[in-house]
N, C-alpha and C positions, 0 to 999 in steps of 0.2 A: 018664198022659200018654195022649193018642190016638195020635201018632206021625204024625198029619196035619199035614204043614206047609204054612202060607199064607205063601209068600215076598212076597206083595203087602201082608202086615199090616204090615211096618216102613214102607213107603212111604206107607199110609193113616195111621199115626201121625204121620208127619212131615208131613203136609198138614193135620193137625187142629191148631187153634190151641192152642200149648203144647207140641206134639210135634216143632216145627220142627228140632230139634238132636238128635234122637235116633239119626241115622245117624253122628254125629260120635263116638260112644262107643266106646271101645276095650277097656271091661269090665276096668278097672283095679282097681274095688274100692273106691276112695276114697269114694264115696257111701255104701257100707256101713259103712265103718270108722269114719266119724264120725256116723252116723244115732243119734240117741237112742232112736228106737223100736226099732231092730235092738240097741240095747244091752240093753232088758228084754225084748224078744220075739225068741228065736232063729230065729223062723220067717220074721220080716219081714225080707228081703235085697233091698234095691235092685238089687243087682249081677244076681241071679238073675232079677229081674223084666226088666231090661235084656236080659239073655241070651235069655230066652223072647221078647221082642219081636223082637230081631235074628234069631232062629231061625224066625220065622213061626208063634209058637205063640199064634195069635189065641185060640182057644176058652179054653185054659188060662190065659192072662192076664186076658182080660175076665172071665171067671167066678170069678176068684180071690178070696178074701177079703183078701188080701193087700194089694190096691191100695186098700182103704178104711182101712187102719192108719196111713198116712202123716199126721202130724199137719201138714203143710205149713210147718215151721219153716224150710226153705230152707238147712239146714246143708250138706246135699249139694249145693247150688247154689253156695255159698260155698267150698267145697273142691276141686269139679270142675276138674281141669287142662284139659278140652276144653269146658267151658261147655254141658254138655248138657242142664242144667236139669232134673234129674229131678224135682224137685216139681211142675214143669209140666207133665212128661209124664204124671205121677199123675193131674193133672187132666184131661188130655186122655183118658187110658184111663177114667176115670171116665165122662166125657161119652160117650165111644162105648159103654160099657156100658150106659148109659141109652138112648142113641138106638137101639142094637141089641135093646133089650127084653130084657136080660139081667137088670138090675134097674129097680127103678122110680125116677122121678125123686125120688119122696118120700125115698127112702133117701140120695139124694145131698143133699137139702135138710138132712135130718136130721144127715147127718156134717158138712156145712158149718156147722151150729148147734153141734155139739158142739166143733168146732175152735175157734169164736168165744167160745163160753162158758168153755172152759178157758183160751183168753187172758186173758179178763176176770177170772176167778178168781185167776189167777197174778199179775196186775197188782194186784187189790184186796189180795191176801195178803201181798204185798211192801208195800204203802203202808201196812197194818196194822202190820207189823213195823217199819217205818221210823219210824212215831208213837211207839214206845216207846223 
């Protein structure tokens, strides 16, 4: 942690498409409690990411590998009492990381493709199981 705080960061997230509800978060942790990624990877913690954003930890947040682990299932969105829409915020953070030159657009495209292929594989597997 650099210790350097950028208090404007949360406002930049809030004006980025997908990040509009970031300031509504009161860090209750419901997003983390229901997260299937957090369930299998203890390092992935949506509440911690939200705390970093709200604390102005721009560099730590945008350079974190954690923002790429979200599989966009939207469980956090369904459970959030404040309608913060964490999955949308993750997409905004990814776009900010690309536009800020922290990662390449190619990485973002590859992650989107992994998410799509994973959903397709799941559906194909279920359809196969249901045939028997």
